[in-house]
C-alpha positions as CSV (number, residue, x, y, z in Angstrom):
1,M,-0.1,0.1,-0.1
2,R,2.8,2.3,0.6
3,E,3.5,2.3,-3.1
4,Y,0.2,3.9,-3.7
5,L,1.2,6.8,-1.5
6,K,4.4,7.2,-3.2
7,I,2.7,7.4,-6.6
8,K,0.2,9.9,-5.1
9,V,3.0,12.1,-4.2
10,T,4.8,11.8,-7.5
11,S,1.6,12.3,-9.7
12,L,0.6,15.3,-7.5
13,G,4.0,16.9,-7.9
14,T,3.7,16.3,-11.6
15,E,0.2,18.1,-11.5
16,I,1.7,21.1,-9.5
17,R,4.5,21.7,-12.3
18,Q,1.8,21.6,-15.1
19,I,-0.3,24.0,-13.4
20,R,2.5,26.3,-12.7
21,D,3.4,26.3,-16.4
22,E,-0.3,27.0,-17.2
23,E,-0.1,29.9,-14.6
24,Q,3.0,31.3,-16.3
25,K,1.0,31.1,-19.7
26,A,-2.1,33.2,-18.3
27,K,0.0,35.6,-16.6
28,K,1.8,36.1,-20.0
29,V,-1.5,36.7,-21.4
30,A,-2.5,38.9,-18.7
31,E,0.6,41.2,-19.1
32,K,-0.2,41.3,-22.9
33,L,-3.6,42.5,-22.3
34,S,-2.9,45.1,-19.7
35,E,0.2,46.3,-21.8
36,P,-1.4,49.6,-23.2
37,A,-2.1,51.1,-19.8
38,A,1.1,50.1,-18.5
39,K,3.1,51.5,-21.7
40,L,1.1,54.6,-21.4
41,T,1.9,55.3,-17.8
42,Y,5.8,54.4,-18.7
43,Y,5.9,57.0,-21.3
44,K,4.1,59.7,-19.3
45,K,6.5,59.3,-16.4
46,K,9.5,59.4,-18.7
47,L,8.3,62.5,-20.3
48,N,7.6,64.2,-17.2
49,R,11.0,63.3,-15.8
50,I,12.5,64.8,-18.7
51,K,10.7,68.3,-18.7
52,A,11.5,68.4,-15.2
53,G,14.9,68.4,-15.9
54,K,15.7,65.1,-14.0
55,N,17.2,63.4,-17.2
56,Y,20.0,61.4,-16.0
57,D,21.8,61.4,-19.3
58,K,23.9,64.1,-20.6
59,A,22.4,64.6,-24.1
60,P,22.8,67.7,-26.1
61,P,19.2,70.0,-26.0
62,Y,18.5,68.9,-29.8
63,T,18.8,65.2,-29.1
64,Q,16.6,65.8,-26.1
65,M,14.1,67.8,-28.0
66,K,14.0,65.1,-30.5
67,Y,13.4,62.5,-27.7
68,I,10.7,64.3,-26.2
69,Q,8.9,64.5,-29.6
70,H,9.4,61.0,-29.8
71,L,7.7,60.3,-26.5
72,E,4.8,62.5,-27.3
73,K,4.4,60.4,-30.5
74,Q,4.3,57.4,-28.2
75,I,1.8,58.7,-25.7
76,K,-0.5,59.4,-28.4
77,V,-0.3,55.9,-29.9
78,W,-0.6,54.4,-26.6
79,E,-3.5,56.7,-25.6
80,R,-5.5,55.4,-28.7
81,R,-4.6,51.8,-28.0
82,S,-5.9,52.0,-24.2
83,A,-9.1,53.9,-25.6
84,A,-9.7,50.8,-27.9
85,Y,-9.5,48.6,-25.0
86,I,-11.7,50.7,-23.0
87,K,-14.1,50.7,-25.8
88,N,-14.0,47.2,-26.9
89,P,-15.8,45.1,-24.3
90,K,-14.3,41.8,-25.5
91,L,-11.0,42.9,-24.9
92,N,-11.9,43.5,-21.5
93,E,-13.7,40.6,-20.7
94,R,-10.3,38.8,-21.7
95,R,-8.4,40.8,-19.4
96,Y,-10.7,39.7,-16.4
97,D,-11.4,36.3,-17.4
98,N,-7.9,35.1,-16.9
99,P,-7.6,31.9,-15.1
100,F,-4.2,32.8,-13.3
101,W,-5.8,33.2,-9.8
102,G,-7.9,30.1,-9.8
103,L,-5.0,28.1,-11.0
104,R,-2.8,29.7,-8.3
105,G,-5.3,28.7,-5.7
106,H,-5.7,25.2,-6.9
107,R,-1.7,24.7,-7.0
108,L,-1.5,25.9,-3.3
109,E,-3.9,23.4,-2.2
110,L,-2.3,20.4,-3.9
111,S,0.9,21.8,-2.7
112,Q,-0.5,21.3,1.0
113,M,-1.9,17.6,-0.4
114,V,1.7,17.0,-1.6
115,R,3.2,17.8,1.6
116,S,0.7,15.9,3.9
117,S,1.2,12.9,1.6
118,N,4.9,13.2,1.8
119,I,5.1,13.3,5.3
120,A,2.6,10.5,5.6
121,Y,4.9,8.4,3.2
122,G,7.9,9.1,5.4
123,F,6.4,7.8,8.4
124,L,5.4,4.6,6.8
125,R,9.1,4.2,5.6
126,G,10.1,4.6,9.2
127,K,11.8,7.7,9.0
128,K,12.0,10.5,11.6
129,Y,10.2,13.7,10.7
130,S,13.6,15.7,10.9
131,E,14.6,13.5,8.1
132,I,11.6,14.4,6.1
133,E,11.4,18.1,6.6
134,K,14.8,19.9,7.8
135,I,13.0,23.3,7.8
136,S,9.5,24.5,7.8
137,Y,7.7,27.6,8.1
138,T,4.1,26.2,8.8
139,T,2.8,23.3,10.8
140,P,1.7,20.3,8.8
141,N,-1.9,19.3,8.4
142,W,-1.7,16.5,11.1
143,K,-5.4,15.2,10.6
144,E,-4.7,14.7,7.0
145,I,-1.3,12.9,7.6
146,E,-2.9,10.6,10.1
147,R,-5.9,10.0,7.9
148,L,-3.6,9.1,5.0
149,V,-1.3,7.0,7.3
150,N,-4.4,4.9,8.4
151,K,-5.6,4.5,4.8
152,Y,-2.2,3.3,3.5
153,N,-0.9,1.3,6.8
154,K,-2.3,-2.0,5.6
155,N,0.6,-4.3,5.4
156,V,3.2,-2.2,7.6
157,S,3.5,-3.9,11.0
158,N,6.8,-2.6,12.1
159,I,6.2,0.9,12.5
160,R,5.9,2.9,15.6
161,P,2.4,4.2,16.9
162,F,1.7,7.4,14.9
163,N,0.8,9.6,18.2
164,V,4.5,8.9,19.7
165,W,6.0,9.8,16.0
166,K,3.7,12.8,15.9
167,T,4.7,14.3,19.4
168,E,8.6,13.7,18.5
169,A,7.9,15.6,15.3
170,E,6.0,18.4,16.9
171,I,8.9,18.8,19.6
172,H,11.3,19.0,16.6
173,F,9.1,21.5,14.7
174,G,8.8,23.8,17.9
175,T,12.7,23.7,18.4
176,V,13.5,24.4,14.6
177,N,11.1,27.5,14.9
178,K,12.7,28.7,18.0
179,Q,16.2,28.5,16.4
180,K,14.8,30.7,13.4
181,E,13.3,33.3,15.8
182,A,16.4,33.5,17.5
183,A,18.7,34.0,14.5
């Protein structure tokens, strides 16, 4: 039965990696859709900085005038594009229907499941908690770990009781956190 838990840990890990890839794709789409507004503010800030005399490069005044004209043209272009986004409801819908946050939430839930499964698998293999997780910033979900241990503990008879192991793990977790706080 331990093998099933091992397979669960690896398959959930693979699923998390796939979700992360989809998140990155969704993030790129969102960035592309919000590009006009971002570009517009970028060019406006740059132009204001130059007009205020906070130009950091020592370019001759003629080149600065050409650059100012270039920035003003870019501002007009990006104002038109951002106006198109405001007028066209389909573009706005695409921007806000991005699945990034849903994927991210699902990935975070799965990472908790993987952690619980990995700790339960380590317990069934007879490892100490300190060998499974050397450093951790959050407490594990002990109820989920105990549920998994009871579910997959069919043919394993040479392991310690879970409550004793859990107490040792909580002691280790507490001492590690105190060391982190002192540092």
